[in-house]
C-alpha positions in Angstrom: 64.2 27.9 282.3 62.1 29.3 279.5 58.8 28.2 278.0 58.7 25.5 275.3 59.4 27.1 272.0 61.4 30.1 273.1 64.3 29.5 270.8 65.3 33.0 269.8 67.6 33.4 272.8 69.3 30.0 272.7 73.0 30.6 272.9 75.1 29.8 269.8 77.0 27.1 271.6 74.0 24.9 272.2 72.0 22.1 270.6 68.4 22.7 269.6 66.3 19.5 269.3 62.8 18.1 269.4 63.9 15.4 271.8 66.1 12.5 272.6 65.8 8.7 272.5 64.4 8.9 276.1 61.6 11.3 275.1 58.4 11.1 273.0 58.5 12.1 269.4 56.8 15.3 268.4 53.7 13.3 267.5 53.8 11.7 270.9 54.3 15.0 272.7 51.3 16.4 270.9 49.1 13.8 272.6 50.6 14.1 276.1 50.2 17.6 277.4 47.3 19.4 275.9 47.8 22.6 278.0 51.4 23.0 276.9 50.5 22.1 273.3 47.6 24.6 273.2 50.0 27.3 274.5 52.6 26.3 271.9 50.0 26.2 269.1 48.8 29.7 269.7 52.0 31.5 271.0 54.7 29.9 268.8 52.9 28.6 265.7 50.6 31.6 265.8 47.5 29.5 265.0 43.9 30.5 265.9 41.1 28.3 267.1 41.2 24.8 268.5 44.4 22.7 268.4 44.4 19.8 266.1 43.9 16.3 267.6 47.1 15.0 266.0 50.4 16.6 265.1 49.8 16.8 261.3 52.7 16.7 258.8 52.3 20.5 258.3 52.5 21.2 262.1 55.4 18.8 262.5 57.2 20.7 259.7 56.4 24.1 261.2 57.9 23.0 264.5 61.1 21.7 262.9 61.4 24.9 260.9 60.9 27.0 264.0 63.8 25.1 265.7 66.0 25.3 262.6 65.7 29.1 262.9 67.2 29.1 266.4 70.7 30.6 266.8 71.9 27.3 268.2 75.0 26.0 266.4 73.5 22.6 266.0 69.9 21.5 265.3 69.5 17.7 265.7 66.2 15.9 265.3 65.2 12.2 265.7 64.5 10.4 262.5 60.9 9.9 263.5 60.3 13.7 263.6 61.9 14.2 260.2 59.7 11.4 258.7 56.6 13.0 260.2 56.9 16.1 258.1 55.5 14.1 255.2 52.2 12.2 255.4 53.5 9.4 253.2 56.8 8.9 255.1 55.5 8.9 258.7 54.8 5.7 260.5 51.2 4.6 261.0 51.6 3.4 264.6 52.5 6.2 266.9 52.9 4.0 269.9 56.1 2.3 268.5 57.9 5.5 267.6 59.5 6.2 271.0 62.9 4.5 271.3 63.2 4.2 275.1 61.1 4.6 278.2 63.6 4.7 281.0 61.0 3.9 283.7 59.9 0.8 281.9 62.6 -1.9 281.8 60.6 -3.9 279.3 60.5 -1.0 276.8 64.0 -0.3 275.5 65.5 0.3 272.2 62.8 -1.5 270.2 62.2 1.2 267.6 62.6 0.2 263.9 62.2 2.6 261.1 59.0 2.0 259.1 60.8 1.7 255.8 64.2 0.5 254.5 67.1 2.9 254.2 67.4 2.0 250.5 63.7 3.2 250.0 64.4 6.3 252.0 67.2 7.2 249.7 64.9 6.9 246.7 62.3 9.3 248.1 63.3 12.3 246.1 60.4 14.6 247.0 60.9 13.9 250.7 64.7 14.4 250.6 64.2 17.6 248.6 61.7 18.8 251.2 64.3 18.3 254.0 67.0 19.9 251.8 64.9 22.9 251.2 64.2 23.3 254.9 67.9 23.1 255.8 68.9 25.5 253.0 66.1 28.0 253.6 67.1 28.2 257.3 70.9 28.4 256.4 71.8 25.2 258.2 
């Protein structure tokens, strides 16, 4: 198994993703494993200096774009990770973004989007940002 972020050699018949409903969001992952994050920050994102405390909208967007560039036939991302590419769209409470924690029977499927779908549809700048990412990476 390769290191986190090594997407260039993913087979075409595969799915590239930031995670599943049983995993932390990108923002949650960023808080969980500083050693892995630091390696990813320097090696994959090619950033210098100290890692940021939080997964900023810009970093979130760079990670998603990196994954969109993989040769995988499909690139599927949780809604929370899409919303987090934009500082105005992301939720304010990181602790409620994870959908399920399998080891905790009291924490299951409680996630609710931080805005209504009708409002999301009206967010032209955000939707254009996603559209541009998808088109630029030929998805």
